N, C-alpha and C positions, 0 to 999 in steps of 0.2 A: 154765909151762905146760903142763897136761894135756888127754887128751881126756876129754870124757864120754858116758854112755853111748850118747850119740844120733849122735857120731862128729862134733859142731863142738868145738874147741875153747872154751879156756875158764883163766880164769889163777887160781891157787890162793890166790896173798895181792894183789888187785887194786889196794892201798895203795901199797905197795909196789916196782915195777915202775917200769921207762920208754916214752918213746912208742914205745919201737921194738918190744919188745911188744906193745902194743895195736896198731899196727898191722898186727901179724901178726892177728889173730882176728881185727878190725873191718874192714869194706869203707875204702874209700875215700871213702861219701858218710857212714856213721855215725861214721865215727873222726871226719871233721868239728863232727858231732854232736852227738855224748859227749864225746870229749876239747880241743876247741875252740868247745864254747860257739856251732856255729854252729844254725842254721834250716832245714827241709825247708818245699819251696815250700804254700801252702796246700791243702789237698782235691786231696790226692797219697796223703796216706798211707794203710797197708792197713786201719791200724785206726780210723779215721775214726768212720768209720761200722755201727761192728762193730757189732751187739744177740745175740753169741750170749756166754750164761754163759758166766762160768773167770777167769782170776789173769793179770794182765798183770806179766813179771818184768823187769827190769831188763837191758837187750841187752847190757850191760859185765860182769854175775856173776854173775843171776839170782838177784836178789836179790827179793823179792814187795816190789812199792811200791804196786799199784792192785785195787784187782777190779770185777768188770763190773756188780754190786752199788752200789758209787756212780757210774756211768759215766750220762752226762748227753748229748741231744741238743744242744749251744749255737749249730750252724750256724757257728764260727770258721773250718773249715776245718781244725780239730786235734785229737783226741779233750779229749776233756774229764770232769772226773771234779769232785766236790762233793770228794772227801776221800782218802785217802791208808790203805792197804790196813791199814794198823798205826800205834801212833804213834813218832812216831824214822824210822819206813820213806824219808822224804825229808829230805830238810837244803835250808833255808832263807836264801837268801844275798839282798844290796841288791844290783842291776842299775845301773849309772848311765847304760851305752851309749846310745847312740842318742838324744843328748838328752831324754833321761827319768828317772824314778824305779822302777823297775817288780821285785820280787820273785821272785828266778830259781829254779829246783827240781832239786836236786843227788840221785843216791840214795847216802841214808846210807855205802852199804857200801863204791861203789868212786868218790862224789867225781866218773861219769860226769854231762851235764848232759841235763836230758830236759824242761826247757821251763824257763814262771815259771805264779804260781798271783796270782787276780785277786781283789777284794772287792768289794762292793757292786754288784755288777751286772743285781741286781735277776734271776736265773732262779728263784727261791723253790728253790732247792734248803735242804735242813738247816741247811749249812755259812751258807748267800748268796758259796762260795767257786767258781770255778773254774782247776782247775786242769791248763794247758794245754799239753799233751804232746805233743812227736813221737813219729809212731808209727814210727820209726826207734829211737827210746833202747831200743824194748819190744819183748817176746819175748810170745805171749798164747798161755796152753796153759788150753785150753777145759777144762768142766766136764765128766766122762766118769760 
């Protein structure tokens, strides 16, 4: 574990640490979402209505995962994006919890749970995808 220039803690090799170190870095709410696959309540996340230009980083490891250029308002209660920032930024997994099949999205660098992606909902985005992401799973860095 090391301190970043802004004073926050980070894990230097996020795939090779245990839960105890994650608990040292993340708040209990963030730990529940990022490491245990939880979901924050709808319409409470700090980035749901954010319109500022910038980048969204994984709250677990600071990897670039989304950009404001791909963010759109879906009205679902969580930040929505129609594409990841870069190819390979997120990993998709089959999620069969809650009695249905969904596609879970995880950070490719540290394997933190971010949210889910849905297809074919008719939002008119270039990809016809809606990455529905927990605000607590992200950090925002505004463009300067």
